[in-house]
N, C-alpha and C positions, 0 to 999 in steps of 0.2 A: 373632631372627636366627640363621642357621645357623652353628654353630661349625665351624671347620676342624680337620682331623685330619692329623697328619704321617704320610706314608707312608714306605716304606723308602728311597726314593730321595731324600728330603729335601724334596720338594715338598709342597703342601697340596691336599687335596680337600675339597669341601663335604661335610657330613654326608649329604646326599641322594645324593651320588655314592658314598659309602661304602655306603649302603643298597642302591644299585643293584648294586654289586659283590657284596654279600652275597647278594642275591636271585639274581643270575646263578649264583653258586656253588651255592646251594641247589637251583636248578632243573636244573643240568646239569653239575656238576663233582664230582670226587673229591678235591679239594684239602683239606688240613686247616687249620682255623682254631683257634688256641689261646687267643685272647683276643677279647673283644667290647667295643669302645669306642663308646659312643653319644654323639651330640651333641644339640643342641637344634634343632628345626624347628617353625615356627609351623603352625597348622592350615591357613592359606592356602597355605603351601609344600607341605604334605602333599597338599592337594586338587589342587595343580598337578602333583604328581609321580606319584602312584599310579594304576595302571590301573583298579582297582576299589576303592571304599570303600562299605561296607555295614554295616547292623546285622543280626546274624544269631544264631540259636541253634545251638550245637554239638550235633549229633544223632548223630554217628558218627565212628569213627576207622578208617582203613585203614593197616596197617603192612606194610612190605616192606623188602627189602634192595636197596640201590643200590651195587654194588661191595662195599666193606668197611664201608659205612655203613648203619645202620638208619634208614629214613625213616618219617615219620608224616604222614599227610594227614588233615585234619579236614573233615568234611562239615557245612556250615551250612545251616540252613533260613532263607532270607532274609526278614527282616521289612521292611527298607527299603533301597533302593539310593540312596546319596548321590552316587555318581560311577560312571560306567561303564554297561555294558549291563544292562538289567533281567533278572533271573533268579529262579526260585523257589528254587533251591539253588545253592550254589557250593562247590567243593572247593578247599581251600587247603593246600598243603604247608607245614607249620610246624616239622618236625624233619628234619634230615638229617646228624646227627653233628657239628654245629658248636656252638660255645659260645654262639652268638646264636640258638639255637632258641627258639621261643615255646611257651608252655603254654596249653592251653585245657581247660576242664572240661566234660564232657558234661552237657547240660541247662542250661548257663548261656548268657546272651545277651551278646554283645560288639559293640563298635565295632571293625571290622577294616579295616586298610589293607593292600592286597596289590598286588604287581606281577606282570608276566607277561601272558599272554593265554589264551584258550580253547584254542588249539591246543597250546601248549607247557605249559600249566598255570599256575596262580597260586601265588605263594609269599609268605610273610611271615616275620618274625623278631622277636627281642626288642626291637630298636631302632625298629621301625616305628610305635610309638605306639598299638598295640592296647590297648583298655580294656574292663573289665567295664561293662555298660550303666549300672549305677547310678552310676558315676564319670565318665560321658562326656557328661552333659547339656549342658555348655557347648560342647563341641566339636561335638556333633550339631547344635545350634542354628546355629552358625556355618557348618557344612557345608551345611545346608539353605539358608541365605541365599546362600552362594556358588553352589550348584548352580542356584538359581532366579533369580539376579540378571541374568544375561545381560550383565553389566558388562564393562568392559575389564579386562585383567590389569594387573599391576604388576611393574616391574623395579626392584629396590632393591639396596643393598649398602653396603659399608664400604671406605674406603681408609685404611690406617694406614702409619706410617713404621717401618722396621725398627729394632730395638733391638740393643744389643751382645750380649745373651744370648738373643735369638731367641724370647723368651716373649711370648705375645700380650698379657698384662696389662702388659708393659713397653712395648708399642708405642703411640706417640702418634697420635691421629687427625690427618689432614691435611685442612685446610680449603682451599676454593676450587680443587679439582682438577676440571678439565673432563672430563666423561664422554661418550664417543660411544656411541650405541646404534643399531645398524644392523639394519633388518628384512631378513632374507635373502630373504624371499618377494617383497616389493614394491620393495626397494631404498631405501625411505624411511629418512631419517636423523633421529634425535632427539638431544637433548643434555640434560645435567643438570650440576649443580655440587654438590660436597660441602659440607656445612654444618660448623659448629664441632665436631661429633662425628664428622666424617669420613663422614657418611651422605649417600646420594643416593636418590631415589625418584621414579619417573615412571610415570604411567598410560599404557598402550599397548594397541593392539588385539591380539587373540590372534595369535600368530605365532611365528616362530623368529628369535632375535636373537643378535647378537654384541655384547658390552659391552667397551669398551676405554677405560681411563683414559689421558689425555694426560700423560705424566710431565713435571713442571716442570723447569726448568733445573737441571742438576747432580744429577738424579735418574734412576733407571732402574727399570722395572717388574721386581720380583724374584719375587713370588708372585702367581699369578692362577689363577682357576678355569678360564680359558682356552677351554673348549669352548662352542659355541653353546648357548643355553638356549631351551627351549620354554615359551611362556606361553599358557595357555588362558584362556577367559573366566572371570573371577572369581578366577583363580589368581595366584600371585606367585612370582617366582624371585629368589633372592639371589645376589649376586656378592661375592667377597672378594678384595681386592687389597692388596699390600704394596709400597711404594716404598722402594728402597734408595738410599743415598748413592752417586753415581757416582764412586767413588774407586778407586785402585790403589796397591799397594805391590809393587814388582818389583825383581829384581836377579839376581845370579848367585852360585852356591855353588862354592867351590873347596876341594879337599881340602888336606891339610897340605903337599903337594908343589906346590900351585898349579895342579893339573889340575882340569877340570870334575868336579863331584860329582853324578852323576845319581841319580834315584830316591830322593832324600832328602826327607822330609816337613818342611816349614817351617810353624810354627804362629804365628799372630798372636793375642794374647790381651789383652783389656781389663784395665787395672789399676784401673779405676773401679768394678768390680763384685766383690762379695764371692765370688760363685760362678763367677769366671772360670776357675778350675781345672776342667779337663774341659769347657771351653767354647771359644768363639772359632772361627776359621776356619783352614783349612790348605790348602796346595798342595804338589804334588810337583815337584821339579826335573826338567827334561827331560834328554835326552842331552847337552846343552851345559851343564848345570848351571843353566839359567835357570828362574826361578819367578815367578809372578804371582798375587797375591791381590786380588780385586776386591770391590766392594760392601761396603765396611767402614763401619759407622756412625761418626758423629763421636765422638771421644773420645781417650783416651790408651792406647797399646798398647806391647807389647814383642814382639820376634820371638824364637823359640826353636826348638831342635831337641831332640826327646825330652823335653820338659817334661810332656807328657800321654801319653807312651808309652814303653815300655821299649825298649832297643836291640834290633834284630833284624838279620838278615843284610843287608837292604837299607839299613838306617840304623844302622850299628854305631858310634854316637857316644855319648859321655856327654852328659848334659843340658848344653846350651850356649845362651847368650844372645848376641844381636847387640849390639855388634861382637865380643865375646869374653868368656869367663868363665863359670863354672858357677853363679853366684848371680844371682838376678833383680835384686838391688840394683845389680849391675854393668851391667845392660842399658841401652841407649839408649832413651829414651822417644820414641815416634813420635806426634806430634800430628796427628790426623786431623780436618780440618774439612770443610765442605761442598765437594765436588768436588776434594778434595786428591789430588795425584798425587806420590808419592814413588818415584822410579825411579832406576835405575843403581846400586843397592846392590851392593857387592862384599863377600862374606862368606867369609873363609877359616876353614875348620873345623879343629878339633883333630885329632890323629891318631886313627885308628880304634881301637876297643877290640879287643884280641886275644881270640880264642876259645880256650877250654880244654875239653878233653874231661872228662866226668864218667862214671865207671863205678860200677855198683852191682848189687845183687841183691835180689830180693823173695822173702821166705820166709813160709811159714805159721807159726803159733805153735809147731808141733812141730818146726820147723827144716827142713822139706821145702821144696825149691824151688817157687815159685809161677809157673807158666808162663802166658803169654798175659794177663798182668795189665796194665791200663792205667796208664801213668805220666804224671803231669802236673808241669810245672815252673812255679813261681810266683816272679816277681821281687818281693821284699818291698817295693819302692817302689810296686808295683801289686798288692797281695796278692789281689785279687778277679779278676784277669785272667791267663789262661795266658800265661806269658812266652815260650813258643815251645818246641816239642818237635821239634827238628830235629837231624840228625846232620851233623857235618862230612863224614863219609865218604859220605853219601848223595848229595852233590853231586859226588863224585869217581868212585865206582864202586859203584853200588847193588847189584851182584851179590855184593859181599863182605859185605853186611849182611843179617842174617836178621831184623831188627826192622822192621816197617812204620812209616813215619814221614811226617809232613807238617809243613811250616813254617807258623807262625802268628804273629800279632801282634794289636795292638788293632784292626786293620782287619777282623778276623774276629770273629764272635760265635758262641756256642754251643760245644758239645763238639767242637772241631776238633783238639785235641791227640791224635794218633793213634799214640803210641809205646807198644809193649807189650813185656813181658819175653819172652825167648826160652825155649827148652825147659829151660834150666838156671835159669830165673828171673833171668837177668842182663840188663842193659840198658846202653846206652852212648849218650850224647848230648853236645852241646856247648852252652856258654853263655859269657857274657862276663866277662872278668877283672875282679875288683874289685867285682862286683855281689853283693848278698846274696840268696840263693835259699832256697826250701824245695821239697822233692819230696814228692809225694803219690801213693799207689797205691790202686786200688780194684778189687774183684772181687766177683762173685756166685757162690755155691756152693749146690748143691741138697743139703739135709740133711733126711732123713726126709720127702721129698716137698715141702719148703718151700724157697723161694728166700731165702737168707740173704745179707745184704750184709756185706762185710769191707772194712776200710780201714786204711791205715798211712801215716805221714808222718814225715819227718825233722825234726830240729831245723833252725832257720835257720842257714845257713852262708855265709861270705864266700868267693867263688871265687878261689883263689890257685893258683899252680903250684909244686909238684905239687898236684893237686886231691885232695879227700878221696874215700875209697871209701865209698859209702852203702849201708847195709842198711836195708831197709824191712820191718817185720814186720806181717803182716795180722792184724787182730783183729776180732772180731764188733762191728758198730756198735751 
């Protein structure tokens, strides 16, 4: 069965969809890929998906530059074509600067799975299932059978129920779900029903199909492969679906003066899971202070503000639990059952935390000011995440500030804290009163032709008024 992989937007793709994306980038893109995550696909699925599958001997390598990437294409002397057009030789691009590049040794024989076509070129990668010939006997036998069978194809898949922590191993299979399978070419309709393992499977003629589960009462389809699938003779295509509880928790946020509180993140977290911290779902209140969180699995939950994130300019509140209080033990427990709807919550938030300016200076070990040094602020409740490098003044009159800045929070990832010391090594930023912070500085300097990294950090400090003046001394790492 094909494993699903989470993409950046929170949806799921089948592994073969990920393969297709990688191949597309290999054959014509200059985008960077810094990680390679492979799933599992059966030989039948690979036979259904790849344009050409063959046994061939690597006899040559062509190297070239495509933009800033060095590409590598291997020339194969074909011994046997198992899928696709017959050819005496096939060129396959296997390297293009990505972490999913494939390695081939000249003189060795391989089972190769490749996508693309003659016009644009063929491509393969680390995840495609290529094997040295001596380890590919079982797959080659199955591919021969599939290529010569002339049999129907197969549509198969799995339906699971969403769990509180969104992990696949925590999702339970859903039995007796009706599956509609529509042939887009002929209009013919097929149906199947999931078994006790949430599995369905049906033999169908070659064609292009749309597979749709019929969500039971009080359920909604949350995750789906979604796209039409092509099934060839002898091939098989997998679908993966997740049903969520058709539930809602909604209400309105008010500030301490009773006015609507917009743009505030509301978090709902399970209290039945040990790893519920940094888990759960969230929603942001609109201009009227209204929020709505849907598709919540059955269980017990609490609502919070800034339990999983530090205060920032859009949500400048202490950690707070509904209906009030700063400790989770004070929170009201929300019981979510099948199809539950908890609506009309009115939640009055505590006063906003005031912002206090922090001033400081970055120095080299010899006492000289360090200009243009990157400064990062860390809230000690979330020590691995930049707490936010933003200036109070930047939102008032940016022309008066000589330090480039950018606001940040947990909703950003990577090195987005963009505050740097000025020409005198000085910096100024704002943070929230009563929070405990640590400041870190980093720089790179060329010494004797080598790039040397330097770093400095403050002791942890609680931000009070008047704030401390911070000195950061850069030392060689």
